[in-house]
Residue, then its C-alpha position, 0 to 999 in steps of 0.5 A: m786701172t782702165g775704167n771705173s771700179p765695179a762699186l763706183e760703177a754701181a754708185l753711178k748707175r743708181f742715178e739712171g732710174l731718176y732720169p727725167d721723162v722729158i728734158e726741160l732746159s732749166l736749173g730747177r732739178i739741181l737747185r732742188a738737189l742742192e737745197r736738199l744737201g744743204h746748198p753746197h754751192l754757196k760754201l765753195p772756195p773762190v770759183i773760176h767759171v769756164a765756158g766755151t767751145n774749144g779750149k775749156g780744158s786746156t785752158s783750165a790746165f793751164m790755170r790750175a798749173m799756174a795757181e799751184a805753182a804759186g803755191l795755191s791749193v786748187h780744186v777742178f771740175t771738168s768732163p766728160h772723163l776720158v778712162r775713170f769718172n774720177e778725173r772730173i773731180r780733182l780736190a786739192g790737186e789730187l783726183v778723188d779716191d773711190a771711197r770718198l767719191i762713193a760716199w759723196l754719191d751715196r749722199t747725194h742719191a739719198a737727198i734727192g730721193d725719188g726726184q727727177i734729175t739727169h746723170f750730170e746734174a746729180t754728179t755735179a751736185a755730188a762734186f759741189l758736196a765734195f768741194s764744199e767739204v775739202p778746203a782749197d784756195l780755188l775752184i776752176l769749174e768748167v761747163g758741161l754743155g753751153g752755159r746758161f742752163d748747165a748744171t754748173n750755172v748755179i754758182e751766183a757769185p764766181a770771182l771770174s768768169v771765162i769764156t774760151p773761142v766760141d764756135f760751132d758744136h752741140k747744134a742740137f742743144l745750142g742752135s744753129d747760128l753762132r749768135s745763138i751759141a755765143g748766148e748760151k756761152a754768155g749766160i754764165i755772166k753774173p751781175g757784177r762779177p768780172v769776165l774775161s773772153a778769148i779772142q772771138r769771132k766778131v759776132c761772138d764778141e758782140v754777143i758777150a759784150k752785150q750780156a756783160a753790159a746787161s749784167r753790169a759785169p766788167l769785160y776784159r778781153l784777151k790781149t795779143h801782147f799776152v799771147d806774144a809773151m807766152p814761152d815757146d816751150l809750152a807744155l801743151i802742143g800746138e799754136h792754139q796752145r799759145s792762146n790758151a795759156a795766154l787766156a789762163a795767164m790773163a785769168m791769173q792776173l785777174f784772179g790775182n787781185s785777191v791773191r797775187i800770182p807771180q809771174e814767174a809761177i804764170f810761165q811755171g804753170a805755162r811750161g808744166a801743165v798736163w791735159p791728156a788727149r791734146m796732141q799727146r804723143l803715146r808712149p810705147g804700149p799695146v796700142t802703139a804697137m798696133a802701129g808698126g813702130r810709127e809715132v802715134w799721136l792722140d787729140g780728142g778734138h771733134n768739131p770743125h774749130a779743133a780740126r782747124a787747129i790740128a790741121r794747122h800743127l800738122k802742117q808745121l810738122g811736116g811729112k805725112t800723117a794718117l788719120v784714125t778717126a771716130m766720131l759721134a753720129s751728131k758731130d759735123s763730120v764733113g766740117f771736121f774733115m774739111p780742114f785737112r783737105y789741103l794736107k791730104p791725110p789718108v783717113f781710116t775710120l772705125p766704130n766709136a766706143p761702145g755705149h755711145l751713139g757713134a757715126e758708122p765707119i762707112q758714113l764717116a769715110d764718106a764725110a772724109l770723101t766729101a771733104g776730098l780726102t781718101a777714106t777707107a772704113c775699118t771695123s776696129l782700132a787695131s785694123a785702123l792702126s794697121a792699115a794706117a801704118a801700112s799707107g806709109a804715113d811718118r806718124i798716125l794721129i787718132c782724133g775726132s772723139l773723146y770717148l776714143a781718146g779714153i779707150v786709147l789711153g786705157e788701153n795703152g796704159e796711160a790713164p790720167v793721174 
């Protein structure tokens, strides 16, 4: 499967006709939809709500693996998807199948009627309906964008709120300074409910602590000894994943106040978590064949914080890496390339996935040049991989866009399962 089935695509497309004329930042639209659906968001298993700029998906993957290793049944909600929409909704360990998903989407569309709602809000409501009707011990609920006004933020009393590292991203929606961005992320903190924060920049930590205090929410911070205690053979690659695994481990300990998560399950989950397009080495397939036998890696990181983590890992690997990159036009492309300036990888840019407002390859190449790198604008993934292979690099890293990552995984036959 390299994309949504026609029936699922049709069910999803119907929500586009309900899009509001003006987007106002509020939870009013989804709350009205949920009311018409019988308040499914109030009938969920215990929820761990996850916000942050980077590491949400990886931390959620580690938590899921740890909880499942302890014998718990786990729902997961994430976004965006890479290849198929079904990836967003994992029911008791399995991706939702088309038939049930379409049925939940149909019921949601009927309940909304002629009301206005965004696509993400509508599909989040359908996900809540699914999670409320399939038994599980835990729901790991990932924020889509920001936190305070995100459609997932209708959960009134989560078992735990988790805030992963906060950094610059989505400035048009969340603000252009870290204090504002941290304030949006901290909007998931609920009165009296515990919150766990990753190791943060000082300004972000101050904002989170202030919001926790105002909400009388017990605040826990990730401890470095949790990071040091993580096994060396983590399932996900990169030194930054040690912090993500440690945050997940501490979250499991806090969640384990009511359901004990044994230490052996935490370590087993740390070694067994799966999260695609995070320093993932691609298997032999149609995409890797375009690279002439070079190693091809894939990472969906698309902001400066993610780029710093990628650059640190490439430095540890040694050798020469070529970057094949596409990016949304709204992203800080110069900021993305800056962490690579000392590694001097050659950069080959290409158009982003169809249907998304991608940066033009020549503009992206100019951004790499501004960051002090050599860059070549290409017209396609095939031409970019061919040029990268001809550069003499030891490996090729495709990066900069989750949308591009989805195309790569689909074309290489590695759609998430």
